[in-house]
C-alpha positions as CSV (number, residue, x, y, z in Angstrom):
1,M,51.5,-40.0,-5.2
2,T,52.0,-37.2,-2.5
3,D,52.1,-34.6,-5.9
4,L,49.1,-36.4,-7.4
5,L,46.2,-35.5,-4.9
6,P,46.9,-32.0,-5.1
7,R,47.0,-32.5,-9.1
8,L,43.3,-34.5,-8.7
9,L,42.0,-31.8,-6.2
10,V,42.3,-28.9,-9.0
11,L,41.4,-30.9,-11.2
12,L,38.2,-31.7,-9.6
13,L,37.1,-28.5,-8.8
14,V,37.6,-26.9,-12.0
15,W,35.5,-29.3,-13.8
16,A,32.7,-28.8,-10.8
17,C,33.5,-24.9,-11.9
18,V,32.5,-25.8,-15.6
19,S,30.1,-28.3,-15.0
20,A,28.1,-25.9,-12.4
21,S,27.3,-23.4,-14.6
22,P,26.7,-24.2,-18.4
23,M,26.0,-21.4,-20.8
24,L,23.9,-21.6,-24.0
25,Y,25.0,-19.5,-27.3
26,K,23.6,-18.8,-29.9
27,L,24.3,-17.3,-33.1
28,N,23.8,-13.6,-34.3
29,P,22.7,-12.3,-37.8
30,E,26.2,-11.1,-38.2
31,E,27.6,-14.4,-37.9
32,K,29.0,-14.6,-34.2
33,Y,28.0,-16.5,-31.4
34,E,26.6,-14.8,-28.2
35,A,26.0,-16.0,-24.7
36,D,22.2,-17.1,-24.6
37,L,20.5,-15.4,-21.7
38,V,17.3,-16.4,-20.9
39,P,15.4,-14.1,-18.1
40,V,14.6,-15.6,-14.9
41,S,10.9,-14.8,-13.2
42,S,10.5,-14.6,-9.7
43,T,8.3,-16.1,-7.0
44,V,5.5,-14.0,-5.9
45,I,5.4,-15.0,-2.6
46,P,1.6,-13.8,-0.9
47,L,1.2,-11.4,1.8
48,T,-1.7,-12.0,4.1
49,V,-4.6,-9.1,3.9
50,L,-5.1,-7.3,6.6
51,E,-8.1,-5.2,8.1
52,V,-6.9,-1.8,9.5
53,S,-9.1,0.2,11.7
54,Y,-8.9,2.5,14.8
55,G,-10.2,2.0,18.3
56,A,-9.6,-0.6,20.6
57,G,-9.2,-3.3,17.6
58,G,-11.5,-5.8,15.5
59,K,-14.4,-5.1,13.6
60,P,-17.5,-2.8,14.4
61,S,-20.4,-4.1,15.9
62,E,-23.6,-3.6,13.5
63,E,-24.9,-1.8,16.3
64,Y,-21.9,0.4,16.1
65,K,-22.4,1.0,12.2
66,A,-26.8,1.6,12.5
67,A,-25.9,4.2,15.2
68,Y,-23.0,6.1,12.9
69,L,-25.4,6.4,10.1
70,R,-28.2,7.3,12.3
71,K,-25.7,9.9,13.1
72,L,-24.8,10.9,9.6
73,R,-28.2,11.4,8.6
74,K,-29.0,14.0,11.6
75,Q,-26.2,15.7,10.3
76,V,-27.3,15.6,6.3
77,L,-30.9,16.1,7.7
78,Q,-29.8,19.5,9.7
79,R,-27.7,21.3,7.1
80,T,-30.1,20.6,4.4
81,E,-32.4,22.4,6.6
82,K,-30.4,25.2,7.3
83,G,-30.5,25.3,3.4
84,E,-26.7,24.3,2.6
85,D,-26.5,22.7,-0.2
86,V,-25.0,18.7,0.5
87,G,-24.2,16.7,-2.2
88,E,-23.5,13.4,-2.6
89,D,-19.8,14.0,-2.6
90,V,-19.4,16.2,0.2
91,L,-17.6,15.0,3.1
92,I,-18.9,15.5,6.2
93,T,-15.5,16.0,9.0
94,V,-15.0,17.2,12.1
95,K,-13.4,19.8,10.9
96,T,-16.2,21.4,9.0
97,Q,-17.8,20.8,12.0
98,N,-15.7,22.6,14.5
99,L,-15.7,25.6,11.6
100,E,-19.4,26.0,11.6
101,K,-19.1,26.9,15.7
102,A,-15.8,29.4,15.2
103,K,-18.1,31.3,13.4
104,V,-18.6,34.6,15.0
105,K,-21.8,36.3,15.1
106,A,-22.7,39.6,15.3
107,V,-22.5,41.9,19.4
108,R,-24.9,44.5,19.9
109,A,-22.9,47.4,21.4
110,T,-23.4,48.7,24.6
111,Q,-23.6,51.8,25.4
112,A,-21.3,52.3,28.9
113,D,-21.9,54.4,31.4
């Protein structure tokens, strides 16, 4: 009786391993059986859409958007009055504004005594 219990346990474990993973085979053109592997698709977990912004956080108010657009329009009008070519694809950035301020103007030479 004591010899029967380990054999039964081993037989049960072997049966569990064999039945847990059935393998399907298919006959290939060379008359040999090969494992028929079925692709398994993965599940895509949708992520929440995040809104990226700067500043104190949150969405800018409508007043802020309107003021910002007025500022951009004013900058474009100033550039067109100066005669600079402003195309639709020109981006007005802080760097371009700083470059305009940094231009060196001609200095008149004064006579030293």
